[in-house]
PLY file of the C-alpha trace (Angstrom):
ply
format ascii 1.0
element vertex 147
property float x
property float y
property float z
element edge 146
property int vertex1
property int vertex2
end_header
111.59 152.59 45.41
112.49 151.17 48.83
115.44 148.88 47.95
117.76 151.59 46.57
117.14 153.53 49.79
117.83 150.66 52.14
120.80 149.29 50.23
122.19 152.71 49.20
122.35 153.89 52.79
123.97 150.65 53.92
126.49 150.82 51.11
127.87 154.00 52.62
129.48 151.69 55.19
131.15 149.09 53.07
131.21 150.01 49.44
132.02 153.80 49.50
135.63 152.97 48.80
134.78 151.43 45.53
133.82 154.84 44.13
136.04 157.05 46.23
139.31 155.59 44.98
141.07 157.11 42.03
141.31 154.82 38.98
144.89 154.00 39.79
144.11 153.10 43.39
141.07 151.15 42.38
143.19 149.13 39.92
145.66 148.37 42.69
142.80 147.36 45.02
141.44 144.93 42.35
144.89 143.23 42.14
144.76 142.43 45.84
143.86 138.81 46.71
141.12 140.02 49.13
139.47 142.34 46.55
135.73 142.11 46.27
135.11 140.57 42.86
131.98 142.60 42.03
133.61 145.96 42.95
134.35 146.88 39.30
130.75 146.19 38.17
129.47 148.15 41.18
131.74 151.11 40.39
130.65 151.14 36.71
126.99 151.05 37.65
127.45 153.79 40.16
129.03 155.90 37.35
125.87 155.44 35.37
123.59 156.97 38.08
122.35 159.70 35.73
121.10 157.07 33.28
119.37 155.02 36.02
117.82 158.17 37.49
116.36 159.14 34.09
114.90 155.69 33.71
113.27 155.75 37.13
111.89 159.20 36.31
110.36 158.06 33.07
108.83 154.95 34.69
107.26 157.00 37.46
105.78 159.36 34.81
104.37 156.40 32.89
102.95 154.88 36.08
101.17 158.15 36.81
99.77 158.28 33.33
98.54 154.69 33.52
97.87 153.89 37.24
96.33 150.55 36.32
99.70 149.39 35.04
101.90 151.06 37.65
102.91 147.76 39.15
104.12 146.56 35.75
106.25 149.67 35.40
107.56 149.23 38.92
108.64 145.63 38.23
110.26 146.81 34.99
112.37 149.34 36.87
113.34 146.82 39.57
114.39 144.36 37.02
116.21 146.93 34.86
118.29 148.50 37.54
121.61 146.80 38.22
121.70 145.01 41.57
118.03 146.05 42.14
119.11 149.70 42.41
121.89 149.34 44.98
124.49 151.49 43.14
121.81 154.16 42.33
120.75 154.19 45.92
124.39 154.57 47.02
124.77 157.52 44.59
121.66 159.07 46.00
122.71 158.57 49.53
126.10 160.06 48.86
124.58 163.11 47.24
122.27 163.60 50.22
125.09 163.20 52.71
127.32 165.73 50.86
124.66 168.36 50.19
122.18 168.10 53.08
124.23 166.46 55.78
124.44 163.20 57.67
121.24 163.98 59.68
119.21 164.19 56.44
120.65 160.87 55.30
119.76 159.19 58.56
116.27 160.68 58.51
115.82 159.52 54.89
116.72 155.91 55.82
113.41 155.60 57.60
111.30 157.41 54.97
111.55 155.92 51.47
109.62 158.68 49.70
111.32 161.41 51.72
114.66 159.97 50.70
113.79 160.30 47.05
112.61 163.83 47.60
115.66 164.78 49.65
117.88 163.28 46.90
116.18 165.48 44.28
116.65 168.57 46.51
120.27 167.69 47.12
120.78 166.99 43.35
119.55 170.42 42.53
122.18 171.96 44.84
124.86 169.61 43.48
123.81 169.98 39.85
123.58 166.21 39.36
120.77 164.18 37.77
117.28 165.04 39.09
113.89 163.50 38.79
111.51 165.17 36.46
108.81 167.42 37.99
106.21 164.76 37.10
108.20 162.05 38.84
108.60 164.25 41.97
104.85 164.76 41.95
104.24 160.99 41.90
106.56 160.50 44.82
104.95 163.27 46.76
101.48 161.71 46.09
102.65 158.34 47.19
104.25 159.86 50.32
100.95 161.57 51.19
98.93 158.50 50.39
101.01 155.93 52.32
102.17 157.97 55.30
0 1
1 2
2 3
3 4
4 5
5 6
6 7
7 8
8 9
9 10
10 11
11 12
12 13
13 14
14 15
15 16
16 17
17 18
18 19
19 20
20 21
21 22
22 23
23 24
24 25
25 26
26 27
27 28
28 29
29 30
30 31
31 32
32 33
33 34
34 35
35 36
36 37
37 38
38 39
39 40
40 41
41 42
42 43
43 44
44 45
45 46
46 47
47 48
48 49
49 50
50 51
51 52
52 53
53 54
54 55
55 56
56 57
57 58
58 59
59 60
60 61
61 62
62 63
63 64
64 65
65 66
66 67
67 68
68 69
69 70
70 71
71 72
72 73
73 74
74 75
75 76
76 77
77 78
78 79
79 80
80 81
81 82
82 83
83 84
84 85
85 86
86 87
87 88
88 89
89 90
90 91
91 92
92 93
93 94
94 95
95 96
96 97
97 98
98 99
99 100
100 101
101 102
102 103
103 104
104 105
105 106
106 107
107 108
108 109
109 110
110 111
111 112
112 113
113 114
114 115
115 116
116 117
117 118
118 119
119 120
120 121
121 122
122 123
123 124
124 125
125 126
126 127
127 128
128 129
129 130
130 131
131 132
132 133
133 134
134 135
135 136
136 137
137 138
138 139
139 140
140 141
141 142
142 143
143 144
144 145
145 146
């Protein structure tokens, strides 16, 4: 759960333009000799944030149902998310920034579990993909346990 937070917040500095550009402007960017070669893949994975969020939610639910195998599920998520969750984290960070403000984004950078819960709250306001209630409960329990 930590890497999407760390990388997603950092990506607000140097990869935000990959997703902010219109398709035409992005195509023009990709034709430039200094274009970042993985920008198209990053942009495509960012666009699939709803799919990745649903997968994380399902894995958290399974981990709660079978705590003895939670680490297996966690590894499966980490290995399944493109770029270890970086584009998903960027999507989450962007949603928090837009809905809850920069202060919330900064605060979340130092609180992995709080970041996930803030994202879910922001997603509710933005009407974007949310975690399931069971997944939110798992994150809240982890936050209480490891605080």
